N, C-alpha and C positions, 0 to 999 in steps of 0.2 A: 801460253796458248798462242804461238806464233802463227801468222798467216802466211801461206806460201803462194796461193793463187792470186792472180791479178785481175780477175773479172771486174768489169765496171760496176755491176749490180752490187757486188760484195764490198766495194769501196764506198758506196753511198749508204748502205745500211750496216750499222756497226756489227750486229750479230752475224750477218752473212760474211763479213770480213774476218770474223774470228774462227769460222769453220775451217777444218782441214781441207786440202784440195780434193780429197776423195769424197768427203761429205758434201762439199759444195757441188761437185760434178753430178752427184746423184740428184740433188735438189734442182739444179738449173733447168732441166727440161720441163719441170712442172711449175715453174714460176711464171706467172702472167703479169705483165705490167698493166696497172689500172690507175685511172684518175681517182682521187679521193675528194669528193665534193663536200662543201659545207653542209653540216647536219646529216651526212650520210651515215646510216647505221651499219656498223661492222659486225656486231652481234647484239642480240637482245637478251635481257634477263630471262633466265629459266627456259630458254629455247636452245635447241641443239646447235652447236657451232658447225657451220658448213665450210668455213674457210679460215685460214690464218693470213695475216697481213704483215709483211715486212715494210714498214714505212720508210720512204726515202726522204720526202719533205712533207711538212704538215704535222699536225698534232691530233692524236686521238684522245678523247676524254673518257675516263672510266667513271660512270655515273651510277649512284644509288638513288632510287626513287622511292619515296615514302608512300604509305597507303593513301594519303590525301593528295598525292600528285606532286608534292614538292620534291625537287631533285637537288642533289649535292654532288659536286665533282670530288672524287676521292683519290684520283691519280691521273697521270698523263703519260702518254706513250708517243715517242717520236722516232727519229731515225737511229736511236740507240737500241731499239727493241723490237718486239713482235706483239701483235694483237692476237691473242688466242692461248694465253698461258694455262687456262684450265686443262687443256689437253696434256700439257707437260705434267700436271699434277694428278692425272688419272681420271679426269672428269671431262664431260663433253658439253657442260653448260655451267652458268654462274648466276649468282643473285644480282649481278651488276650488268649494265649495258655499256657498250662502247660506241661513241659517236665521233665523227670528224668535226672538230671545232675550229681548226685552222686548215684550210684546204691545201692539197698538195698532190702527191703521187706515191705509189708504192708497188710492191710485188705481192701477189697472193697465190696461195696454193690450197688445195683441198685439205680439210681437216683429216680425212682418212689417210692421205699420202703423208702428211706431216707426222701423224701418229705412227705410221709404219716406219718412217725413217728414224724417228726417235727410238723405237724398239730395236732397230737394227744397229745403231751406232752409240756406243758409250761416250765417245768424244763429243758428239753433237748434244747429247743429254747434259754433259758437264757445262758446255757453253750456255745452254738454255737455263740450267739451274742457277748458274752464277748471275745471269740476268734477272731471274726471278728474285734472288736475294737482294740485288741492287734496287729493284723496283719496290720491294717490301721496305727497304731502308728509306727510300724516297718518300713513301707514304707515311712512315713513322716520323720522319723529319718534318714533313708538312704539318702533321698533327701538332707537334710541339711548336712549330713556327706560328701557326694560327693562334696559339695560346699566348705566346710571349712577345711577338713583334708587331710593330705598328702596320697600319694599312699601307702607308707609303713604302715601307721596307719590303713588304710582301708583294706589292705591285711591281716594284723594281725586280724582285727575284723572278716572278713569273714572266715578265717581259724578256729578261735575259735568257731564261730557259727556252722560251719560244724562239728567240733569235738564234740560239744555238742549233735548233732543229731545222732552220730554213737555210736557203742559200742566197738570201737577199736581206738587205737592211730594211725592207718594207714588206709588210704582211698584214693579212686580215686578222684582227683580234677584236671581236665585238664586245660591247659593254656587257651583254648578257653572259658571254663566256667568262670574262674577267670577274664579274660579280659571282658567278658560280664557283670559280677557282678560289676567290678570296673570301667567300662566305659572307658577303655584304650586299646591301641594296645597290641598285645602279647609281643612286645619288652619291654614294661613297666612292664608287669607281670614277665618276665624273670629277669629283673633287680631287682625288689622288692623281688622275691623269692630267688634270688642269695644272696642278702644282708642278708636275714633272715637265709639262710643256712650257710653262712660264720660266722654268729654270734652264730651258734650252737643251734638255736631255732627249726629248722625243717631239715628234709632231703627231697629233692624233686627230684625225678628221674622218667622220663617217665610218668608223670602225677600222680604219687603216692606220696602223702604227708605222712610223718611220723612225728608226733609231738614229739619233743625231750625235750622241755622245755616250758611247758604251762605257768608257772609263768612269764617267760621272754616274751612270746607273749602278755600276758595281760599287762605287763609293757609298751610295745611299742604300743599297740592298743590305739585308741582314746576312749574318754569317752562313745561313742555311744554303744559299746558292753555292758557295765555294765548298761547303762540306759535302753536299750531294754530288757535286761534280767530281770531287776527289774520290768519293766512294765508288762511283761508277768507273773511274779510271783504275782504281785499285782492283776491282773485281773483274773488269773487262779488258784490262791491259792497255789503257791509254786511248786517246781519241783516234777515230778511224781516218784512213786516207780517203780522199774524194776523187772521183773521176771527172766530175763536172768542174768547170772553171771555178776556182776558189772565190768565195765572196770577199768583199773588201775586208782587209785586216783593220780592225778597229783598235785604236790605241788603248792599251790596258789589257788586251787579250793575253792569256797565258800562252 
């Protein structure tokens, strides 16, 4: 799945960068750049999808809410993907919701236009289906990770995943979001973040994470981080090029 076009948008979002030149040219006029604010709803459970979002920076959280109101994060979407996969699978709604948990920016288009372009292009469908497979694998890996690995290992993994999706070593990552991702109480998050901070790997203050030692985080993370990253690269053909100035290269990056 070689990329031939050089559009800036396509270099920031991995899926757009994998589209053929002709597929991308058809999408481009319908893509609107939008800010993605903290807690912004991108779609709600059991409601019709109005838009799809190609995230450039930030993280969307796929959330399941129980009858009693308790919510659990079951997957995350960043600049490697798209928010709106139910449309690819022939549906226009889902039992989950997606909220922005790490603010950033992205490109949106109407669900109707996205569905029309999917129906028109087999090559576009293939790119999106491979992403859907990668996301499913990420969710499955996370389920196993939650069962077998320590809180500190999982915390390192999620911080690395969030860092990959940003263009800065500093980003918002609230205790509420980390607790939802890790499936623990906020006190557990405070303890894990405190351990990493004392080790000199991060600075964490008022919900702002600053990555100080990425190599050290990778050394403490479980194998799930590298497994998920390699699986995305296998299915989507390697990490995307970026049009924005590259973030600082941290020692230990592949």
